[in-house]
N, CA, C and O of each residue as an XYZ file, in Angstrom:
284
protein
N      -6.734    171.939    -22.676
C      -6.040    173.008    -22.963
C      -6.683    174.218    -22.239
O      -6.005    175.090    -21.694
N      -8.419    174.212    -22.280
C      -8.690    175.657    -21.508
C      -8.298    175.005    -20.072
O      -7.650    175.842    -19.443
N      -8.424    174.098    -19.517
C      -8.520    173.965    -18.335
C      -6.823    174.428    -17.802
O      -6.762    175.092    -16.767
N      -5.757    174.139    -18.375
C      -4.360    174.610    -17.965
C      -4.722    176.209    -18.239
O      -4.331    176.943    -17.331
N      -5.292    176.767    -19.161
C      -5.322    178.203    -19.271
C      -6.043    178.921    -17.849
O      -5.681    179.887    -17.178
N      -7.215    177.999    -17.719
C      -7.764    178.384    -16.819
C      -7.066    178.242    -15.061
O      -7.346    178.889    -14.052
N      -6.168    177.212    -15.262
C      -5.361    177.427    -14.119
C      -4.297    178.264    -13.986
O      -4.014    178.793    -12.911
N      -3.642    178.439    -15.062
C      -2.836    179.390    -15.513
C      -2.986    180.940    -14.836
O      -2.376    181.592    -13.990
N      -3.944    181.101    -15.551
C      -5.160    182.254    -15.212
C      -4.999    182.305    -13.577
O      -4.233    183.093    -13.023
N      -5.639    181.569    -13.035
C      -6.198    181.636    -11.750
C      -4.747    181.779    -10.905
O      -4.699    182.500     -9.908
N      -3.423    180.945    -11.438
C      -2.431    181.290    -10.413
C      -1.261    182.049    -10.729
O      -0.138    182.172    -10.239
N      -1.786    182.442    -11.547
C      -0.957    183.847    -11.817
C      -1.874    185.126    -11.813
O      -1.321    186.154    -12.203
N      -2.901    185.198    -11.515
C      -4.156    185.985    -11.413
C      -3.888    187.130    -12.365
O      -3.414    188.259    -12.234
N      -4.377    186.408    -13.388
C      -4.478    187.558    -14.713
C      -5.576    186.992    -15.587
O      -5.757    185.774    -15.574
N      -6.321    187.771    -16.341
C      -7.679    187.456    -16.905
C      -7.226    186.154    -17.887
O      -6.206    185.853    -18.508
N      -8.185    185.721    -17.734
C      -8.364    184.667    -18.680
C      -7.876    184.559    -20.079
O      -7.384    183.551    -20.586
N      -8.112    185.976    -20.773
C      -7.966    186.090    -22.370
C      -6.382    186.275    -21.895
O      -5.775    185.310    -22.359
N      -5.718    186.903    -21.352
C      -4.443    186.830    -21.240
C      -3.289    185.512    -21.260
O      -2.139    185.344    -21.667
N      -4.297    184.744    -20.594
C      -3.671    183.304    -19.980
C      -3.894    182.456    -21.480
O      -3.030    181.713    -21.945
N      -5.097    182.696    -22.071
C      -5.166    182.110    -23.198
C      -4.539    182.570    -24.619
O      -4.298    181.834    -25.576
N      -4.321    184.049    -24.518
C      -3.282    184.763    -25.476
C      -1.890    183.753    -25.539
O      -1.439    183.188    -26.535
N      -1.424    183.725    -24.282
C      -0.017    183.376    -23.953
C       0.259    182.044    -24.319
O       1.443    181.732    -24.441
N      -1.022    180.814    -24.607
C      -0.710    179.637    -24.503
C      -0.611    179.516    -26.389
O      -1.446    179.806    -27.246
N       0.908    178.915    -26.507
C       1.230    178.975    -27.986
C       0.149    178.460    -28.980
O      -0.008    178.868    -30.131
N      -0.768    177.226    -28.166
C      -1.257    176.600    -28.877
C      -2.827    177.286    -29.587
O      -3.099    177.223    -30.786
N      -3.753    177.952    -28.475
C      -4.499    178.743    -28.802
C      -4.122    180.053    -30.004
O      -4.653    180.222    -31.101
N      -2.920    180.945    -29.286
C      -2.318    181.754    -30.151
C      -2.322    181.284    -32.188
O      -2.579    181.917    -33.212
N      -1.924    179.999    -31.901
C      -1.887    179.578    -33.352
C      -3.030    179.563    -33.973
O      -3.272    179.892    -35.134
N      -3.924    179.056    -32.933
C      -5.462    178.644    -33.801
C      -6.301    179.815    -34.153
O      -7.029    179.931    -35.139
N      -6.036    180.875    -32.960
C      -7.040    182.075    -33.235
C      -6.298    183.368    -32.646
O      -5.569    183.505    -31.663
N      -6.794    184.333    -33.691
C      -6.440    185.796    -33.502
C      -7.089    186.054    -32.590
O      -7.974    185.303    -32.178
N      -6.749    187.352    -31.988
C      -6.850    188.143    -30.669
C      -8.425    188.317    -30.727
O      -9.190    187.785    -29.922
N      -8.852    189.210    -31.887
C      -9.851    189.929    -32.310
C     -10.986    188.503    -32.281
O     -12.075    188.804    -31.791
N     -10.865    187.064    -32.725
C     -11.422    185.733    -32.807
C     -11.654    185.879    -31.442
O     -12.760    186.247    -31.046
N     -10.705    185.624    -30.647
C     -10.605    185.710    -28.977
C     -11.680    186.426    -28.153
O     -12.409    186.139    -27.203
N     -11.492    187.307    -28.807
C     -12.469    188.919    -28.055
C     -13.656    188.018    -28.245
O     -14.105    187.526    -27.210
N     -14.287    187.692    -29.450
C     -15.532    187.443    -30.301
C     -15.862    186.001    -29.149
O     -16.925    185.921    -28.533
N     -14.875    185.077    -29.042
C     -15.789    184.114    -28.136
C     -16.178    184.106    -26.792
O     -17.032    183.483    -26.162
N     -15.162    185.134    -26.450
C     -15.371    185.068    -24.864
C     -16.258    186.175    -24.230
O     -16.335    186.459    -23.035
N     -17.089    186.897    -25.565
C     -17.950    188.118    -25.254
C     -19.090    187.387    -25.064
O     -19.432    186.543    -25.893
N     -19.866    187.662    -23.843
C     -21.333    186.789    -23.581
C     -22.387    187.473    -24.142
O     -23.462    186.913    -23.928
N     -22.465    188.571    -24.838
C     -23.169    189.104    -25.579
C     -23.810    188.488    -26.931
O     -24.930    188.514    -27.440
N     -22.731    187.998    -27.220
C     -23.297    186.689    -28.697
C     -24.050    185.490    -28.091
O     -24.185    184.418    -28.681
N     -24.573    185.790    -26.749
C     -25.197    184.072    -25.803
C     -26.217    184.511    -25.173
O     -26.901    183.802    -24.435
N     -26.422    185.699    -25.392
C     -27.285    186.558    -24.255
C     -28.989    185.662    -24.756
O     -29.855    185.330    -23.947
N     -29.060    185.409    -26.630
C     -30.091    185.267    -26.912
C     -30.553    183.872    -26.711
O     -31.745    183.582    -26.815
N     -29.383    182.765    -26.348
C     -30.012    181.550    -26.549
C     -30.002    180.947    -24.403
O     -29.935    179.765    -24.063
N     -30.064    181.822    -23.667
C     -30.344    181.593    -22.545
C     -31.627    180.752    -22.215
O     -31.589    179.908    -21.319
N     -32.671    180.969    -22.885
C     -34.131    180.156    -22.770
C     -33.740    178.915    -23.249
O     -34.091    177.948    -22.573
N     -33.013    178.687    -24.385
C     -32.829    177.612    -25.145
C     -32.021    176.714    -24.110
O     -32.435    175.559    -24.009
N     -31.254    176.967    -23.558
C     -30.073    176.515    -23.118
C     -30.541    175.890    -21.576
O     -29.888    175.075    -20.925
N     -31.879    176.515    -21.177
C     -32.315    176.403    -19.586
C     -33.166    175.592    -20.089
O     -33.347    174.626    -19.348
N     -33.761    175.572    -21.025
C     -35.029    174.181    -21.492
C     -34.078    173.207    -21.768
O     -34.363    172.135    -21.234
N     -32.839    173.198    -22.544
C     -32.196    172.193    -22.669
C     -31.571    171.065    -21.229
O     -31.326    169.859    -21.195
N     -31.495    172.084    -20.254
C     -30.887    171.535    -19.197
C     -32.210    170.813    -18.297
O     -32.224    169.856    -17.522
N     -33.231    171.687    -18.753
C     -34.439    171.127    -17.629
C     -35.024    170.124    -18.712
O     -35.977    169.590    -18.145
N     -34.940    169.721    -19.716
C     -35.368    168.346    -20.524
C     -34.075    167.356    -20.097
O     -34.447    166.184    -20.033
N     -32.841    167.513    -19.831
C     -31.818    166.830    -19.485
C     -32.411    165.973    -17.977
O     -32.445    164.760    -17.768
N     -32.900    167.283    -16.946
C     -33.063    166.558    -15.702
C     -33.994    166.076    -15.528
O     -34.148    165.476    -14.464
N     -35.244    166.127    -16.686
C     -36.393    165.482    -16.317
C     -36.371    164.323    -16.953
O     -37.314    163.557    -16.754
N     -35.226    163.903    -17.920
C     -34.956    162.405    -18.409
C     -34.596    161.680    -17.239
O     -35.077    160.577    -16.980
N     -33.554    162.413    -16.347
C     -33.069    161.849    -14.850
C     -34.172    161.641    -14.030
O     -34.216    160.639    -13.316
N     -34.951    162.354    -14.040
C     -36.260    162.161    -13.141
C     -36.688    161.295    -13.110
O     -36.825    160.592    -12.109
N     -37.177    160.974    -14.630
C     -38.865    160.091    -15.033
C     -38.393    158.808    -14.239
O     -39.279    158.340    -13.524
N     -37.149    158.121    -14.214
C     -37.225    156.942    -13.717
C     -37.280    156.571    -12.361
O     -37.833    155.557    -11.936
N     -36.565    157.602    -11.548
C     -37.116    157.650    -10.142
C     -38.079    158.069     -9.585
O     -38.258    157.927     -8.375
N     -38.984    158.746    -10.472
C     -40.476    158.839    -10.089
C     -41.321    157.606    -10.204
O     -42.141    157.318     -9.333
N     -41.090    156.746    -11.468
C     -41.616    155.602    -11.764
C     -41.325    154.475    -10.869
O     -42.116    153.558    -10.652
N     -39.913    154.609    -10.256
C     -40.062    153.355     -9.043
C     -40.538    153.601     -7.632
O     -40.362    153.018     -6.563
N     -41.077    154.472     -7.942
C     -42.223    154.959     -6.196
C     -43.244    154.475     -6.341
O     -43.833    153.839     -5.467
N     -43.798    154.762     -7.894
C     -44.758    155.060     -8.555
C     -45.543    153.026     -9.027
O     -46.558    152.900     -9.713
């Protein structure tokens, strides 16, 4: 659903918010105010370091077997 809305926004050159609100499935499930909260990046700024740490852990897990093969 989100991919379809992203595609529609790109094709029509409108903001993603507009495409999301025009989608009947989205507008039936979430209010414009709730969508604004979801799309607001300020709510996630405090989690950036946690997301980076998680990404590094995933990368580390993928690299461990490769490193062990050479040694």
